[in-house]
C-alpha positions in Angstrom: 1.5 -113.7 12.5 -0.1 -111.0 14.6 3.1 -109.8 16.3 4.5 -108.6 12.9 1.6 -106.2 12.4 2.4 -102.6 12.9 -0.3 -101.9 15.4 0.4 -105.0 17.5 2.9 -103.3 19.9 1.0 -100.1 20.2 -2.0 -102.1 21.4 -0.1 -103.9 24.1 -0.7 -102.7 27.7 2.2 -101.3 29.6 1.9 -103.0 33.0 3.5 -102.1 36.3 5.6 -105.3 36.1 6.9 -104.3 32.6 7.9 -100.9 33.9 9.7 -102.4 36.9 11.6 -104.8 34.6 12.6 -101.9 32.3 13.8 -99.9 35.3 15.8 -102.9 36.6 17.5 -103.4 33.3 18.6 -99.8 33.2 19.8 -100.1 36.8 21.9 -103.2 36.1 23.3 -101.7 32.9 24.5 -98.7 34.9 26.1 -101.1 37.4 27.7 -103.0 34.6 29.2 -99.8 33.1 30.5 -98.7 36.5 32.1 -102.1 37.1 33.7 -102.0 33.6 35.3 -98.7 34.4 36.5 -99.7 37.9 37.8 -103.2 37.2 38.8 -103.5 33.6 41.7 -105.9 34.4 39.5 -108.3 36.3 37.0 -108.4 33.4 39.7 -108.9 30.8 41.1 -111.8 32.9 37.6 -113.4 33.1 37.1 -112.9 29.4 40.4 -114.6 28.6 39.6 -117.5 31.0 36.2 -118.0 29.3 37.9 -118.0 25.8 40.4 -120.6 26.9 37.8 -122.8 28.6 35.5 -122.6 25.5 38.4 -123.5 23.2 39.4 -126.5 25.4 35.8 -127.7 25.5 35.5 -127.4 21.7 38.8 -129.3 21.2 37.7 -132.0 23.6 34.5 -132.5 21.6 36.4 -132.7 18.4 38.7 -135.3 19.7 35.9 -137.4 21.1 34.1 -137.4 17.7 37.2 -138.6 15.9 
């Protein structure tokens, strides 16, 4: 497989689109960190809700299979 060769990545062109995407990723990561600092309680509540919903969904699937 060519993509596993050492020189494969170094031979790939760095396009303007790729640079824009990398910049946007960095920008969004910065926004995410800022939000995590400013609203930790909101994020924790959302995380707990997601865990509960995931557990409920898994339990429902198990009961439907039985």
